[in-house]
C-alpha positions as CSV (number, residue, x, y, z in Angstrom):
1,M,138.9,152.8,165.8
2,S,136.9,150.7,168.3
3,E,133.2,151.2,168.2
4,P,131.0,151.2,171.3
5,A,129.6,147.8,172.2
6,V,126.1,147.5,171.1
7,E,123.7,146.3,174.0
8,T,121.6,143.5,172.7
9,S,118.6,142.6,174.9
10,V,118.2,138.8,175.1
11,L,114.6,138.2,176.3
12,D,114.0,135.4,178.8
13,R,111.4,132.7,178.1
14,Y,109.0,131.6,180.7
15,E,107.4,128.2,181.2
16,C,103.9,127.5,182.6
17,R,104.4,125.2,185.6
18,A,101.0,123.8,185.1
19,C,100.9,122.8,181.4
20,G,104.4,123.3,180.2
21,Y,103.5,126.1,177.6
22,V,106.6,128.4,176.9
23,Y,106.0,132.1,176.4
24,E,108.5,133.1,173.7
25,P,108.8,137.0,173.7
26,E,110.1,136.9,170.1
27,K,106.8,135.5,168.9
28,G,104.3,137.1,171.4
29,D,100.8,135.7,172.0
30,D,98.4,135.7,169.1
31,K,95.5,134.6,171.3
32,H,95.6,137.5,173.5
33,D,96.9,140.1,170.9
34,I,100.3,140.4,172.5
35,S,102.8,141.7,169.8
36,S,106.2,139.9,169.3
37,G,109.1,141.6,171.3
38,T,107.0,142.0,174.5
39,P,108.9,140.9,177.4
40,F,107.2,138.8,180.0
41,A,107.4,141.6,182.7
42,E,105.4,143.8,180.5
43,L,102.5,141.5,180.0
44,P,99.2,142.8,181.4
45,V,98.6,141.8,185.1
46,N,95.3,139.9,183.9
47,W,97.2,137.9,181.2
48,R,96.8,134.2,181.5
49,C,98.3,131.1,179.9
50,P,96.7,130.6,176.5
51,V,96.6,126.8,177.0
52,C,95.4,126.2,180.5
53,T,94.5,129.8,181.6
54,A,96.9,129.7,184.6
55,K,97.8,133.1,186.2
56,K,101.0,134.8,185.3
57,T,102.5,133.9,188.6
58,A,102.4,130.3,187.6
59,F,105.3,130.9,185.1
60,A,108.9,130.1,185.7
61,N,111.9,131.8,184.1
62,I,113.7,129.3,181.8
63,G,116.2,131.9,180.2
64,P,116.8,132.7,176.7
65,V,116.9,130.5,173.7
66,G,120.3,128.9,173.1
67,A,121.7,129.6,176.7
68,A,124.0,127.3,178.5
69,S,122.0,125.0,180.7
70,G,122.7,124.7,184.4
71,F,123.8,127.0,187.2
72,K,126.0,129.9,186.2
73,E,128.6,129.2,188.9
74,N,129.1,125.6,187.5
75,L,129.7,126.6,184.0
76,G,133.5,126.8,184.5
77,Y,133.8,123.3,185.8
78,G,134.7,120.1,184.0
79,L,136.4,119.8,180.6
80,G,134.6,122.9,179.1
81,V,131.5,121.0,178.1
82,N,129.3,122.7,180.9
83,S,129.5,126.0,178.9
84,L,128.1,124.4,175.8
85,T,124.4,125.0,174.8
86,P,122.1,122.0,174.8
87,T,122.2,121.8,170.9
88,Q,126.1,121.8,171.1
89,K,126.0,119.0,173.7
90,N,123.6,116.9,171.5
91,V,125.9,117.3,168.5
92,L,129.0,116.3,170.6
93,I,127.2,113.3,172.2
94,F,125.6,111.8,169.1
95,G,128.6,112.7,166.9
96,A,130.8,110.7,169.3
97,L,128.4,107.8,169.3
98,A,128.2,107.7,165.5
99,L,132.0,107.8,165.3
100,A,132.3,104.9,167.8
101,F,129.7,103.0,165.9
102,L,131.7,103.5,162.6
103,F,134.9,102.4,164.3
104,F,133.5,99.2,165.6
105,V,131.9,98.4,162.2
106,S,135.3,99.1,160.5
107,L,136.8,96.3,162.6
108,Y,134.8,93.7,160.4
109,G,137.1,94.8,157.6
110,L,140.2,93.5,159.3
111,Q,139.6,89.9,158.4
């Protein structure tokens, strides 16, 4: 009854350390005719940053989209917040701030 697990390949993004350009494998690079779905490791050796023309070695791996931020060994610490994605953390933080604001504004209605 159980089906074999389908392996989904999550492609890591790479950021240029010189200008901040992020190579998204899902989008590719239109300027250099790199098709979408091309991993960074399979880019040609002479490929350069489309913004600042930095070499391929000037790029740093920043992981896939929506991955939990921080070191993997630290994701289990804390109250479970470390394993949330950056988007989930933003919703949690700003949601709590909005709730606190509404609470303090509601105190004016006590008089």
